Each structure stands twice: as structure tokens, then as C-alpha cells.
C-alpha positions in Angstrom: 8.2 15.0 -4.2 5.6 12.2 -4.2 5.6 9.5 -1.7 4.8 6.0 -3.0 4.0 3.3 -0.4 4.3 -0.2 -1.9 3.3 -3.6 -0.6 0.3 -2.3 1.4 -1.2 -5.8 1.2 1.9 -7.1 3.1 1.3 -4.4 5.8 -2.3 -5.7 6.2 -0.9 -9.2 6.9 1.6 -7.8 9.4 -1.1 -6.1 11.5 -3.7 -8.9 10.9 -5.8 -9.8 13.9 -8.0 -12.9 13.6 -10.6 -11.4 15.9 -11.2 -8.5 13.4 -13.2 -8.4 10.2 -11.3 -7.9 6.9 -12.3 -4.2 6.7 -11.2 -3.6 10.3 -7.8 -5.2 9.5 -7.5 -2.9 6.5 -8.3 0.1 8.7 -5.7 -1.0 11.2 -3.1 -1.2 8.4 -4.1 2.2 7.1 -3.6 3.6 10.6 -0.2 1.9 10.9 0.8 3.4 7.6 -0.4 6.8 8.6 1.3 6.8 12.0 4.5 5.1 11.0 5.2 6.7 7.6 2.8 9.4 6.4 2.7 11.7 9.5 6.5 11.7 10.0 7.1 12.2 6.2 4.6 15.1 5.9 6.2 16.8 8.9 9.4 17.5 7.0 10.2 21.1 6.1 9.6 20.2 2.4 6.9 17.5 2.6 5.6 15.5 -0.4 2.9 17.1 -2.5 1.0 13.8 -2.6 1.2 10.1 -1.6 -0.1 7.0 -3.1 -0.5 3.5 -1.6 -0.1 0.5 -3.9 -1.3 -3.0 -3.2 -1.9 -6.2 -5.2 0.8 -5.3 -7.6 1.4 -9.0 -8.4 -2.1 -9.2 -9.8 -1.4 -6.3 -12.1 2.0 -7.8 -13.1 0.5 -11.1 -14.1 -2.3 -9.4 -15.9 0.2 -7.4 -18.0 2.3 -10.6 -18.6 -0.8 -12.4 -19.9 -1.6 -9.4 -22.2 1.9 -9.2 -23.5 2.1 -13.0 -24.2 -0.9 -12.6 -26.5 1.2 -10.4 -28.8 4.3 -12.7 -29.1 
């Protein structure tokens, strides 16, 4: 099993604190992900072998769409 965490950029906005720098907000989101999802998931009797965190998928999507449009 592999755990895939999507919309990490949305999690950053959910924990965003205006008093923190961008990298501090990112670290806060990473901590929220770890405490809320990764730790409980990896405590299962048969935990995932790996996990991956995805963000900015819309940028990748639009890049791919632009590339595909070039071939039509």
C-alpha cells in the first residue's frame, strides 16, 4: 500500500497564519499532515510502504493540456 496525500497546497491555506513566513506556514502544514494523517496511518498493523504528498497539481494539469493542444 502507498498513501497519496493530495491538495497539500490547500492544507497550507487552511493552516495559514499571516504572522508567519511562507516557509513557516509550509512547515505548519507539514506538521498538520504528519499529526493528522501520516502518524495514524503508519500505526496500522499493515502500514503503507511509502507516502507521497502532491501539490500544485493544477499547474501540472494546465501544462499537460497546453502540451497536448500543440499536437491537435
